[in-house]
TORGU-845228 format. One record per atom (N, C-alpha, C, O, CB): x, y negated, z negated. Coordinates in steps of 0.05 Angstrom, whole numbers, plus 5000, padded with zeros to 4 digits. Atoms other than C-alpha are relative to their C-alpha. Last residue first. Glycine has a CB too. Example, Ala and Ser with C-alpha at 12.3 -4.5 7.8 and 13.67 -1.06 7.14 Angstrom:
2
498450245001527350214857498549784986499549564982500949915029501850245000524650904844501849765000503949764987498049994975
END
This chain:
419
497649944984539249555067499649905029501449935046500750315000499949744985533649225029502650025016503949835023497650015019500850044973534948664978500350265016502250415011501649775013498150184986535748974909498949935028497150065037502850135001499049914974529549264878501949805011501249575014497650055020498650224986527949174804501350115025503050295023502249874981498249914979522749644774501349755013499849565020498650185021499650194978519649414709502050125019504350195011501049734989497349994989516649914659500149785022498149705033500750285012499350084972510549804616502950055006504750054989499449715004499250284998508950204553500849935029501350125045502449944981501950155014506250874529500549705002499549544985499950084971500949895026509651394571497849834988495449874994502450014981501450195017510851284645499150144975498050364975497649875015501849885019515951724680498949784982500449644968501550224983499850105027519251484744498050144981496150274991499449694999502049885018520651784811500549904972502749924961500150315002499249965027524251354863497750134984495450074989500949734987501949875018524051294938501250024972503650054968499350275011502650144998527050864993498050134981495650084984499050015029502349834997534351034979497449845003497449604997499750194976500349954972541350744979497750205006498050415018502550125012498650164980542350804904499350095028498850335034503050034996499549834977538251034844501249815022500749575022497450155010499350134976537850734774500650205022501750425017502549814996499949824977534850904707500949845024500149615027497350155005500149735011534650604637500250215022500450455016497450034984501649794985536849914660500250274987502250354975501050025029498349854981539249434606498450215015496550315003502550124986499750164975534748924572501850135021502150025042501249734993497450104994532149364516500049845026498149835040502050225001497749885015526549754482502749895007504749964994500050295005500649975028520149384501502450094984502850014961497750204996499650245015523249154566499250014970500249854954498549785012502049955021524149854594500249764981501649784961500650284985499650125026527949724659497650064982495350094991500349695003502449985017528450144722500749894972502749974960499050304998499649975029533649974775497350024986495349924996501649764989502550045014533050084850500650064970501450284963497750195011500349895027539449994889497249944990496049734996502149874981497349945009541649874961499950124972501350314965501849755000498850215016534349914982502850094990503250334985498249924976498049925020531250335037501249764986501549544998502250185012497350054992524950125075501850084976501050094953500549715008499849984971517550305075502849935010503349945034498049815013500150264987517850465001500450035030501450235040502149814988498549984974516151114967499649745015497349675021499150255016500550234983514051094893501850035025504250085023500649734986498050044979513551744855499249775017497049775028500450265016501050134976509651754789502449965020504549885012498849724993497850024981510552224730498949885026497049995037501350275005500849984972505652104674502449975017504149795013497949775006498350144981506852244600499050045028497850245035503050094998498649824981501152474556501649845020500549655031498050195014501549914977499451964503501650205016504150235012499349765017498149934979502551924433498550105025497450325024502150214991500749764986497751564387501950055023502549865038497049985011499249984972499951054336499250275011499250474997503149965002497449894996495951014271500650005030498849995047500250284989498649955025489850694239502950095004504650064987498650214984501250165021485450404293501450034974501049874955497250064997502749905006486950944344498549844978496449924969500050294993500650085028493050624376497150084995495350005010500549704995497649955016496550864440499649924971501449944954502449855011500550085028490650944487502550074984503450304984497550144989500349785019492850984560499449884972500049654967502550184999502550085014492750544621499350234982497850424989497749945021502249805002499950624642497649894986497849704970501050254985500649925027504450054665497750205000496050205018499349754982501749774998508149814726499550114972501350144957501150225019501049935026511349134736498150245003496250225019498649764985502749885001514849104803499550084971500850254959499950255018500649895027520648624811497250115001495349975008500349784978502949965005523548464880499750144973501150334966498750175022500649775018530548184888497050014994495849814987501649984974501149774986531147734949499450244983498350444992502050095021497749854990535747204918499150265015500850425023501950074978499050134976529646744912502550145011503250095035500749714994498150225005526547224863501049895026500950025047502350094981497550014985520447654878501649764992500549544987499650015030498950274998514347874839502650025015503850235018500449884971497450034987509848484838500849715003499149545008499950145028499750274989504148724794502749985013504550135006499549784977497550154996502449454781499549715008497449655020501850145020500550234983497149944756502649845001504349874985497649834989497850215002496950624723499449785020497949825039502850135005498449975025491951184706502149784997503249754975501250264999497549864995486551014757501949964976501549784960501349915025499849765016479750804729502650155004503250344990497850185005500449754987479250084753500650244982501450204959501750025025502049835014478349484707499550265014497550395009497549854997500350025029482249024755497750184990495750225004499449714991501950215008483249284826499949994969500350204956497250055012499750244984488849674860498149774992498349555003499650075029502450164999490050244812500549755016502649635015498949934972500450215021496050664828497449865004496249875026502349795001500650274991495751304870499849814975498749894954497549995016502850064993498951944844499649705005501349534998498250094978501249745005503551894882500450094971502750134962501150225019499549895027505051184901498550264998496250295007499249804978502249825008505750874970500850124973503250144966499650235021499349745011510050274984497450174997495250064996501549984974502049804993510149605019500950274990503250364995499650015031498849745004513849004988497850215007495650194996501150054971501549795014511648335014501550264999503250325016497450055015500549804980516747785030498550234986499450324964502650105013499449725006516447184984499450185024497550125039498650094975502349844994516546475013500750294996502450405009499049965030499649804979521646024980497450165004495750164987502350184994500950084973519545394942500150225021498850205042501649775009502850085000519945494867498949935027496649845030499749764982501749825017526345904863497149935002495450115001500949994972502649984986529545514921498050174985496150274996500450115028500850274992535645264881497350005015495949805015502149885019499150084973536345934846498849735008496749654998499250215020498850265001535145974771501049905027502549705028502350004980498750054974530246554773501149714999499549524998498050045024498950274997527946854707501449985027502950165035501949934977501550154980523847494714501149725005500249585024497149984992500149854975528447984678498749845023499449885046498650264996497450004988530047474624500050135027501250045046502050144982499550264990522647374609502749985015502949875036499949794978501750054977521048104602500749745013500949725037497050004991499049834979527048204556498449975026499549965048500050304991497450104991525047604514501150175024501950065044502050004977500550244985517747814509502649905012502849835036498749784982501349924975519748514488499549765018500049775042497450154994497849884984524548224436498950095027500250065047501350234985498350224991519047774409502250105018502949985039501249844976501350134977514248364408501549765010501249695033497249924992499749864974519248744366498649875023499749885046499150294997501349745000519148204312500450145027501450025045496949964995501349894977524347654311498750274995500050454984501950025024498749764989525947354243498450115023496050135021500550224978499050054973523346654231501850225010503650185026501549745001497250075005522246744156501549965026504049935026501450214983500050255013514746724168502849904992503249674984498350014975501350005026515447274219500349734987501549554998501150234982498050005022517147174292498449994974496249894972501949755002497849854988512747354352502350024980503950214980500949865026497650114990507447104303501850205015502050435008501649894979500049994971500347344297502749945012503049975037497949815011497350054989500747494223500050055030500550275039502050184986499949844976493747424193502649935015502949705024497549965018498749745005494947144124500050195023501350405022498750134977501249855022489846584128501250274995499950464986497250035004501549774990491646344198499050184977498050404982501750165019502850074996493645654171498350235010495850215012499849785019501449995025500045944143497149935003495450024987501349804980501050265006502446084214498450014974496550174973498449885023502349985018506746684230499349724990501049574983500550194977499449865026511646494285497450014984495449884990502249854984497149985001511246304359500850144974502450334975501249725001498850265001503846474364503050044997504050264996498849824977500550095027499646614401501150214980500250444980496949954995500049805021502446714471499449864973500549654967502650154999498650125023500546194523499750204977497550244967498849724993500149825023498946474592501549874977503949804980501150285007498050065020497446074656499550184975497350294971500049714991498150184988493646194721502349934981504549864989498649755009499750245017489946814698502349835012504349935021500750084971499950264987488747264758500249764982499749544992497749975016502750094994486347954736499949715008497849605014498250044975501449844979493248254744497249895006496449905030499850294992498850074974496847714705498450135022497850005042503050085001501050274995492047834647501149895026499749755041500749824977502849984992493548584651498849735007497349705026498350144977500149914972500948444651497250045010496650005034501650265003499050214981500648014589499650095029498649945045503049944994502150204998496248534554500949785018499349685035499449884972502049904981501349084569497849795004496849755026498850264990498850024973506748664535498050105021497849985043502650155002499950284993502348584474501149965028500049805043501649854979502650114993500449314471500149715009498749635027498050034977500949874976507649554473497349895009496949835033499850314996498550104978509949044422499150125027499049985047503050064996500850284995504349214374501449895024500249765041500549834975502549984985505849954380499049725008498049685030497950154985499349904973513049824359497550015017497649945041501350274998498850204983510849384300500650095029500349945048502649904988497549884990505949894271501349805020500349755041499550275014498050005021500549584227502750125009504550144993499050144976498449764997495849374283502349994979503549784976501250035029497150024998490348874284501350275001500050485005501049844978499250204980483248804262503049985000504249874981498749724992502250104985479449344225500849805022499549785042498049874981500049874974485449744202497849905017497450005040499850304996502749934990486849274144500350145027502050075044498249755003502049965022492749144098497350085010495650174994499749754984499349755015498849204144497950064979498250274965502749964987501649985024496448714197500650264985500050474996497049975006498649795015500648474255498850014972499149824957503149944999499250055028495548084295501550244988500650474992497549934983500849785018495448134370500949924972502949794968501350275009498349885021495847544416498750234986496350294989500749794980500249724997493347104473501850134979504250064977500850105029499249855024491846364468499650305006497550385015498449924974498350175016491645874526500750124973502450014958498749734996500149885026489146374576501949854982504349894983500650315001497549975014487845974639499550144974497350124963501449734996500050025029482046034687502950024990504650145003498250214987497449935013480545924760499949974970498349814960502349835012498550245008473145894779502650094987502650284971498349834980500450214980469146414817501449744993501649565010497049955002497750185000472146974776499749795021501549755037502650165004497349895003465447314764502249794998501949594984500650195022499349764984459346954791502950074995504749975009499449965030502349874990455646424751500650265015498950435017498449825019500450034972461446214709497650165010496850354998502550085016498850244989462946094636499349955029499049715037503050024998500850245014458346574600501049755013499649545013501050014971502950024997458847144650499049754986497149624995498750254988500750094973466347034656497049955003496149755014500950215021499450294999467047074581499349905028498249685030503049954994502250145014463447744581500549705000498649555001499850114971502450004983468247984635497749874986496049734999499350285009499750184977474347764596497549995016496549775024502450085017499950285008472248074530500149815024498549625026502449954983502150105017469548764547500249694998498249555003500250124972502649964987473548974608497749894983495749804993499650305004500450174977479848664580497250025011495849825014502050085022500750275009478948984512499749815023498149625021502249914981502750015011478549674543499249724991497049634996499850194976501850194986484549544587497249984988495649824997499750085029500550004971488049384543500050295010501550455000502149845014497550044985487349494469499450015029497350125038502050224992500249954972481649434419502649955014504249795005497749835013498049824990484049454347499650085029500850275039500050254983500949735008477849094323501650225012500650435020497150035007501249965027479848474360499250294996498850445015497649814996500849725000484548434420498950074972500350184956502350195008498949845022484847684425498850285001496550315006499449864973500349714997484047244486501350154977503850154975501150095028498349895021482846504481499450294999497150384995499449854972500649765015480046264548502050054978504450024982499850255018498049965021479845584582499250234982497150234969500449744983501349915024476345464648502150094980504350164988497950235005500149735009480945114696498050034977497649854961502850084990498949824980481244494739499750294992499450475009502949945006497249945002476744064696500850205021499250305036500750114972498550164980470043744713503050054999504549905011499449714996501250264993465944294679501749865020502249965042499549834975497950194995470844844658498949725005500249525002501850085023498749984974465145244629502149785003502349614986497949975023500850234983463545304555501550025027503750135028500749734986498250094978463645924513498849775016496449745019500550245018500649874974459545964449501849885022502649655021497049965006502149805001464945984422497549864988497749764966500950254983502050015021469845464446498350255000498050385021498249755002500449715006475645314491498350014975498949884955502850144995499949925028475144624522499850304997498650435014497849854984502350085016476644524595500450084971502450194963497550135011501649775009483544584625497749904983498149724967501850204984501750035023486544014665498650264994497550395012498049785003502449835001492344044714498649974973499849914953500750295005499849805021497143454719497450164998495250044999500749874973499149754988497243074785500250234980500950454988502649965013502049894981492942504759500850265013499050415022499449795022501249765011497242384698498350155021497650385017498349944976497849805005502141864725499050254987500550424979502149874982498249944977496541474760502150214993502650395009501449755010497450115009491241514706502250095019502650335023500650084971499950284991484341624738502649864992503049634999497649854988499850014971485042384733500249725011501249685033497650145013497449894992486542334659500349985030502449905040500350294990497950205006480641854647502850115008504549965017500049934970500450244984475442294682502449814996503449705015497449864992499249944972478142934652499849765017501549715034498250235011497149984999477742634582501050065028502949945038501050234981499050275001470542424594503150005001504349835014499049854975500550124974468843134616501149715001502249635021497050005006498249874981472143434554499649885028501649845042499550305001497350105004468542924509501950125021503649975032501050074972500050284991461743084539502849884997503849735014498049834984499949994971463143824531500149725011501649665030497650155012497249924994464643694458500450025030502549955040500750274986498350235002458143304451503050075006504549905016499849874973500450204980454343904480501749754997502949665017497149925000497850034981457344454438499849765018501849685030500350255016497850155013452644394378502249935021503649735017501250164978497949855014447044634424502149814988502549594997501450195020500050085028440844224440502150154984501850184960497250054989499350285002441844234516500049904971500849684965498049835015502250125017442244994513500749714996502749644984499850154973502350064983446645214572497749884984495849784996499250255014499850274989452845144527497649935017497149695022502649985017498150034978450845754487499849725012498049575007499550225022500549854975446945714422502249945021504049785016497349935011497549894993449445474354499950165026501450345030501150184977499649715000443645024339502750085011504249925022497750135015501049875024441444324321500450304999499450434981497149934996502049794997444443844370499450134974500250034953501150215020499149735006450843474357498150225005498850455003500950014972500149915028448942824392500850294996501250445016497349964989500949724999451142554459500250114972502350124960501750175020502949985000451441794454498950285001496550314999499049855023501150164978458741744474497050035003495950055025501450075026498050134982460842304428498549865022496949985037501950215012501350154978457142544366502149875017504049755007498049794989498450164982459743074318498349875022496750015034502350165012500150255014456843444258501649795016503149635004501150024971502750055009455144134285499749734987497549674976499150214981501949844985462544304288497249964988496750004965500850305000501750184985466343724255497950155016496250035028501749835019502150115017469244164200498149825015495949765005501249854977499350245015473044554253497749904983495449994987500849775020498549935024472545274277500949754984502649774966502450175007501849845017467045134329501450094974500050174955499050245015501350195019471844594355498050154982497350044961498549785016501749875020475845174384498749814980499149834956501750214984499549725005481044764420498450114977498850044954503050044994499849925027478444104448500550314997499450465012497549934985502150115017479943954521500350124972502350254966497350075011502349845007486644144550497949834985498549634973500850244983501650155020492143774587497550164996496150245015499449715010502949955000497344204622498849834979499949794957499450314994500649794981504744144641497050045003496150105025501450264991502849915005506443484606499350205023499150125046498049774999500149855025514143394605497250114994496950314979500849834977500149714995514843204678499650164975499650414977502450085014501349914975517042494663500250305003502350425000501349865024498849744995518942374589498750135025497050305023499750194976497449975014517741644572501550255007503950265007499549984970498250214990512441554625502750024987504849995000498849724995499149914974509242224607501949795013503849865027497750055019498149785004508842004534501150105027503550155028498550244986497650115013505641334551502150224996504550175001499449874973498650154979500741674598502649884990504749895003498249785012498849804983498842164543501649875022503849965029497950195012497749905015497641574497501550215016503950225016499150114972497950215001493241234548502550094986504750034994498949744987498750014974489341874561502249795001504349845013498049955022498349774998487841934487501550015026503950075027498350264997497750045016485341224484501950235001504450205002499249944971498450214987480741334543502549944984504649904996498349745003498349884979478341984513501749805014504049865022498350155020501150024972475741614452502050125020504450095017499449725007500050284992478641864385499050005030499150205043502849874997499850034971476742544357499949705007497949575000497750165015500950264989477742744285500549985030502450095040501549774985502449984983478143484270499149735011497149735025497950124984500550284994485443454246497649985018497849935042502549875013498950165022487244114212499549705004500049544986503050054997501049915026482544544254501149834977499849804956500650284996499549725005483944154318499150064971498149894957503050085005500249895027482243484347500550294999500350435019497449944988502750005012480343244416499950134973497850234966498250135018501150265007486343404459497350034986495950224991499849825025502849975007490644034464499049724990500249604972499650214977501050175022497243894500497050044996495450025015500649715005502949994996500744414542498749874976498949984954499050305004502249975020507844184536497350055014496749935035499849754983502550094989514644214570497750074981498050234963499550135029502449835005521444264538497649875012497449635014499650054970501049874976527443924570497650184996496950335015502250155012498449764996531543724508498950165024500050385030499950184975497350094992528643014512501850245006503550235023501349844977500250094972521743324510502749915011503449965034498049775002500449774983523443704447499949925029501250055046497550164992497449865000526143084412499950245019501750295034500850094972498150164984519942704433502750135001504050135022500249714989500849974972515343244407501949855018502549945040497149895003499149754990519243274342499250055029500750175044498950234983497350034988518242524332501050275012502650275030502049894980497849885014510842684321502749955014502949985038499650304997498050034979505642204347502650104988504349944979500249705010498249774999499642424305501949975024501550105045498350265002499349925027494841884282502150224999502950314978497550104985499450235016494141494347500850074971502049904957497749815000502250195000494742124388500749774981503049764971497350134993499650245016500142614407497649825003496549785024502649865009499050234986497043244436500749784980499449754959498049905021501850224999496343864393501349765013503749705009499049924971500450125026500944424412498049785003497249715025502749904988502750095003502844904468499549894972500150034952497950225007501349995026510144974484497249905001496649715016501749834980502750115000513545144550498750044973498350274964498350135023499850295005521145234551497249875000497149625001501749875021502450144990521845994544500249714994501349634973497450124989499350104973528346384538497949835012498149765035500550235017502049904981525446784479500849925029500150075047497349894994499949715000531646674436498250125021498950315035499250114971497649934985531845944458500450305000501350425020502449874988500650034972524645864435502450085017502150195039499149725006501849784992526346144367499449995029499350205043497450004983498449755000532345684359498350245008499350425021501250044972498349984976528145094382501650255000501950375022501849765001501749934977522745194329501850055025501350245040497949785005501149745005527845194273498350105023498550345031498350004974497949804994531644614305499050294994499850475007502549954984500349904973525344194305501950225006501350405022500449775020498650164980525744144230499550125028498750355030503049994994498750225014522144384167501549825019502149595013501850104978497149975000517544804210501249754986500249534989501150025029499349735006510044914200503050044999503950244987498850195021497849995019508444184193501050284993501850334971499249874975501149925026501644214226502250064980501850194960498250245004501750215011503543814288498950074973497849904959497749955019498450235008509444274302498249794986499049674967501449885024501650165019504844874303501649774989501749724965498950184977498450085024507445264363498149854982495749814988502449825008501450185018503545664416501949944976502850124962497350114990500349905027508145974468498749794983499449554984502750094987499350175022508445884543499450134973498550364972498449745002500149865026508646284607500849814978503049694979501850255000502750015011506945894670499650144974497450154963498150115020500850285006514045724690497249974988496649774975500049845026498650095024516046454681499349714994499149634970503050025003500949855024510746684730501349884976499949824956500750295003502750105006511946144783498950144975497450024960498250065024499850265014519446294778497249894993496849764973501549805016499449955028518147024796500149744984499249734961502650154996497350085009515046804861500350054970498649984954500549705007499950275010508747204875502849934992504450114984498049964975498050095019508447824917499649714992498649555008502850035012499550294997502948204951501849904978501750004956497349855000500350135026503848954946500749715004503049635009501950134979498550255002502549295013499549884973497249854964499249815023501750245000500050005000501849755000503849754987498150004975
END
């Protein structure tokens, strides 16, 4: 089958991590920076600077070359909302001082989890009287949608912001993107669900609430994560290795169904999460296995070539035995995504669709042997296991075929330019 390719740089440029600089989670920017440098990632998601929250850490980070996805309109620790016109003016000031530093502008993040939910009026739109979906004109969500639309209007009308993509608010009940470029999803594998079961349940139900027909509107995933939980089997996973495998698989499933951006939640355990440990790093800033898996994944896809963001990828054509899945939510046992670097190296993410956690303990699935045969020979084909390391675990030379064994986690095939 022909495997369409995306530039590897487009993938790494769209991967970010949720930080909590605005909530005082780090004693200094250097603590946050050291974790980001370990991951290799330069995109941070945090609350936007506003008239009450213009952190010097944001300016230090921007000076160091970091980019931001900014959440506007208050958050759980700062539920106040200033007019969208004022917010857009502050964003413009920040972008003027640090050109290219704003990657995404978002509407309010989970206002249903703030003290202002059900008690907020914006531009004459009242709070309503119920917790129904966005289609109910008397829902609590209506003033928040009004704010998100007003924010979009002012951002698009500001010359140095008009080219920046906008994501709508993320909320339950779900709200559509409205006048923004993307619908905004927070994706968590609750109740020990794991991909693809959680994909089929959560993403498709969100589509139904946000859009009239499936993936008719682009979407971003601004929070995605698993909780490391040693005290409860109802929500999360108590085995670090299993957590890393499921989290990396989740990234690849979201890539496969077409998310435009991905922001992992969160950089480190956050005291505001009430003891639920979502961090890639623990509260002492030590890397968990999922941080190492993220790092190895990121390193393999990084492309520093001068044409990394502009070259046209060449498709890779191969057959697989047994056949791989070609559509989201299908029933075949494995599925793949493909990327290419500007030096001609092709990367194929391939992962099994198996159950590896039963709600209380890790489950060892049956291994799968898959043979891939390409339409041309390659000087070398390497196989990487990013959950367990950054060095190849298998390699073959001067061939157009390779047989791999899938266990309970993704593998990445790296193909040199063809012979």
